[in-house]
N, C-alpha and C positions, 0 to 999 in steps of 0.2 A: 258699581254693587251696592245694593243699601247694607247700611252696617248696623248691626245686630246688637241688638236696645238689651239689656240686663236689669242688674237690681244697684248700680252704680254702687261708686266707690268706700259710701258711709252704709253697705247692707250691714244688719245687725246691731246699730250704733242705737241706743235707744232715747228720745228726747223729751223732756216734760215743758211744755211752752205756758208758762204763769202770767203769759204778757198780752197785753192789747193793744189795737190801735195801728200803728208801723214801726216803726225802729223792731221790734221783739219780733211779734210776728213776722215779718221780712226775717229776719235772722233766722226765724227756726224752719220756714220754709223754705229758705235754700238748701238747712240741712235735710228735710224731706226730698227736696231736688237732687241727693247726691244721695236719697236710699235709706235715709234713718229713717225711724219708725219713732213720728210724733204725734205728744199727745196736748192735742188743747185743751188747756183747762182753762171755761169760761161763764161768765154771770149764767142765771136763768135764761135772764133777757138778751145773753149775746154779748158779742163784741160790739163795741160802738160803729165798728167801721163797717159792721154788716148794713148799717143805714147812708153809706158815703159812695158818692158815684152815680156811676148812670146803673138801671136796674131793670128784668125784665122778672114780672111775676116774681118781685122780693128779692132774686139773686142777685147780689151786686157783683159784677166785673173784675172792682178793685179789689173789693173783699177775697173773690178768689186768688187775685196774683200775688196775695199774704198770707195766703193761707192754706192753697191746695197741698195735698199730700198729706192733709192731719186726719188725726180721729180728734172726735168732739166729745168732752168729758165737762158737760155743764153743771156747775154745783154753786151751791152758798155758800161762800170761804169766809163768810162772818159766825157758822155755826161749830162751834169744837168739833162735833160728828164729822163736819165735811174736811176741816183740818188732820183730820187723822188719817181718812182716806187717802188726801194726798201726799202726806206723810207716809202711807204704805205703801204708795205708788212710787214714788221717790227711793224708795229704798234699792229699785230695781233696775232704774235705769240712769246712762253714764253722764246725761245731759240736764241741768235746770235755765232755763231763760226766763226773767225777767227783767220788767220796765214798771215797777213801781214807783214811788216817791219813797224818797229814804225814812228807811223808819219802818215801811205799812209790813213788810214782810216779815219783821219782826213780831209786830201784833199780830200778825194771823199763823205764824208759829210756822213758817215755811222757809225761814231766812238759812242762809247758809250753815250756820254753828248747830242750827236744830239738826237738818235735814242730813248734813255730813257725820254725825253721828254713826248713825246707822248706816249711812253707805261712805266708808272713807276713800272711796274711789273717784269720790262724785265732782263733774266740771260744775260749776254755778256761774251763770255770767248775770250781772247785774248789769241795766243797764238807765242812766239816768240824764237830765237836762245837763243840769251841770257839775254834775261830781256829790260822790257822795258825803264831801266834806266841804268846809266855807261855809261863807256870810248869802250864798242863794243856794246852798244846795239844796233845799226844801220847797225852793221855789217853781211852779207850773210853769213849765218850758215846751213849747211846739219850735217847729223848727224855723220859720219865720223869727222868732226871739234869739234864738242860738246863731242864724245866720249876723241877726244886727250885733250883738253879744259880741260872736268871734271876730270879728272885722269881715269878713265874708262879703256883708250890703258893702260895705265902703269899699274893699278892692272890685264891687263890680260894678262901683260907681263911676269909679275914675275913668271907666272908660269912655263914658261919653260926658263926663268933667260937669255933670249934671248933681250932685248930692249920690247919697248911697243910691244902691237899688237892692232888689233881692231877688234871688234866682227865682224863677217861674217856673220853680215845682219842689218837691219832698227831698231837694237831693243831701242833707243831712239827715235826716231817717235812713234815707238809703245805703249811705257812707256806712253810717253806724254799724247797720246791719250785716254789711260786705267785710269791715272793720273785725265786727262778733265774731265770723263765721271764721274767718286767718284767726283769730285768738283760740278758737275752739280748737281747730283742726289741729293749733301749733301744741296745744295743752292737752291733746287726745296723744300725741305724737309723745310728749313728754310722759303720758300716763302709762304707753306700751312698754316704755323703756323703764320706770319706777315705780309703776303703780298708784303714784303717789297723784290724785285729785286737789282741785284747789279753788279758789274763790277766784275770779275774772271783774275787776269794775273795770266799766266802758260807759264814757258818757258821751251827749252828744259837742260835746264843747268840745272834748283832747281831740276826737274826729276832725271839730273842723279845722283846728288852730293844726294838730300835723297833716290834713290835709293840705292845709295851702302855705306849709313855711317851706317846701323845695324849690317853689317857682314866686308865688307871690312874696313868700317873707323873703324871697331873698337878697333885697336892702338891707337886711336887717339882721343878716346870721354873723358876719363878721363885723369885730365890734373894735373899738378903738381907731385912733387914724390913720394916713396914709390911705385909702383904701378910693380904689377907682371908681366909683358909683355909677350904675347904667344899670336902666328898666328894667323892671320881672320883662321875661322873654315870650310871656304869654300876651303882652302887649302889641305883640309884631302883626297876631291876626289884625282881618278885615273883612269888611263886607261892602262890597259893591253891586249897586243897582243896574241893573239891564233893561231894556227895552221890551223883556218879558217874565223879568223874573229877576231873583240875588243870587251871587256866590260868594261866597269866601275864600280871600286868599292868604298864602301869611309865605315870604320870605323872609329866610333865615340868615343862610352863607351868601360867598359873593356871587357862587357862581348863579342861586337862583335870582339872585337881584340885579344881578346882569340881562339875563333869563326873561324876566319881565319887564324890562326897558325894552329888550327887544323885542318882544312879541306885541307890546302896545304902542313901538316907536316912542319911545321918552329917552329921545337920545340927550336934552339938556341936562336930565334928570342924573343920566349914566358917567357924563364927564363932571359931573359938579366934586371937585374935590371934596367938598364937604359931607358925600353920599356915596363915596365909591367902592366906599371899604368897609368893611361889618363893624371896627374898631371907631374907624369915623363917624359909621350913621348911629351910635351908639351913644358917644360924644356928643353930637348933634342932633339929638333925638327929637327933642318939640320942632325944630324947623324941619328936620326929615319929613314929620308924619301931616306937614303943613304942607310940606312941597309937594309931596306924594302923590298925598288925598286932590291937591289941584291938577296933578298932572294925569291919575289916572280918570278921574270927570273929563275933564279934557277929551282925553283918549277912545274914553268908551262911548262918545254921544252917537246916539244910532246904532249902538251894539248890540246883537242878541246875544243870548245865555250862549248859546251854540257858538256861538264866533268868537265869543269870549272865552269860552269853554277852551277850547280847539288850538284857540293862540297861544293860550300860555301852557296847554300839556304838551303841544309841539315843543316849547322849551324846557320841559322838563321844570315846572313852577307849580308845585302844591296846591292846587283848586278843587272844587266841587259848588256845583249848584245846591242851594239851601232845599232841602227836600222837606216836603209834610208827611209830621210824623205818622198819620193815618195810611196813605198812602205809602211806605216804605214795603208794607208787604211783597206789592209789584216791581219792587224796582232788580233789576237784574243781579245787582252783587251781593243784594240781599237776601236774594229767590237763590243763590247756587251757595249760598252758606245756610242755605235751610234754616233759617231760624224759626220762621214761624210753621204754627201749624194750627191746622182747626179743628175741632170733633163736636160733637153734639150732647149738650146737657140736659136729664131728664127733664128738670123744670124751667131753665134759661134758654136753651133751647143752644141754636149753633153760637158758637164762641171762637176767637182767634188767640192763641195765646202764643207766647214766647219759649223757645227752650231756657235751658242754663245757661250763660255763654260759654265755660269753659267745653271743651271738648274730650272725650276721654277715649283713646282708642281702644282700651281692654275693658273698663266697667261705665260705656255711657248708660246710664239709669235709663228707664224707658219713661213714658211720660204719666207724671203723677197721679193720681185719682183725685177725683173732683174736690175742693172748699169742701166742709161738710156741713149740715144741717146743724144748730143750736142741741148738743147734747144728743146727736145722732148715736153714738157709739157709747155712750154713760156706761148702758148694764152689758154691752160687749167688756168693757173695760173693767169693769166692777168684779164680773165673771171672771177675770184671765186673772186679775190680782189677789184671787182669794178673797173678795168678798161677795158670794153671791148671797149669802144669809145676810146681809145688810142692807140688799135692794131696796122692798118692802119697807122697811123700818126709816129708810132715808126718805122713802118717798113720801110716807105719813108725814114726816116733818115739814116737807115743804126743805128739804135740803138737794133734794134732786128734784127732776122734774122727766119725767119719760114717754114724753110727746116729740114724736119722730116729723113731724110735718111742716116743722119750722125751720125756713129757710136762710 
């Protein structure tokens, strides 16, 4: 029976999204996915992300996935009258999200100190690249820059031993967004008990380090002498080429190790005292990896993906074929999770989207509205917040543009 979809767990929460590009907009979009009413404030020419990625008739799929569920207020924030508009709206919202470089919101009069005077319960999230303080606080930062600075590129390159390597996606922008949502939901819960608003500072650098430390940083947690050093657990995974594709496997426990050796007939590896127990495999890690790679390469000569997968699955070895991202929607496991859905956009046509990762039994949100066109809701929002009499004056000064045909 189909699950009934409703308003979402954050229904009734109002968010003012002053951010652009990826980390901030995705934070606000995730809140919108959970049912929050999100107002996107963007430049008259629109968020630069509107021009990124594959488009149909000017509508970017990437922009949609970062901004669906929002209403757009296009306004020139360099003008004092426009700043007053944002300040007015901020009086009646629960959350503000911004990712300007440090110092910019103060110049625009939309910083936490200013906005919280009229709204003491305000939750204000400031996202930055390097942080709000320190020698690099004011530097421009994109995802690859923070990957390099945080040590993530170094960790990624250790797998091949050929120098640093960047993760081939905007992983830190996205992780920062998810961390931001986590922090805001915690702050909402705190405010529910205390009535107190607060300013939350979140940087991509801090997100990266916190994300890396539990596993990639495991050898740097314990300090001092008498430490039994072992490589991070993430290094235990490996990719295996087969006649018709690739597979990934990872063995951690002794049961899984013996299963792998049995499945591929690697009796010599299984009986080697250097490797037949987890502790000895960790102690002799470098030698183990060398012997393991050679043994698997020999054992899989001429083996198909299905043969490999079947043999390992029979012996309870964690394994997966390497899937192609664009084909996931037709994978039986993914289909059973109902992760993807399709719908028709009036400008962009048919599109395939993903739902929120979490599934709620009582407050599962309905699919959000499409990402807005530039300033699509400007007049509506000004009227909603009691500024209908200012619309004409703002339009005459160029502070707003009431076009509705720009995607």
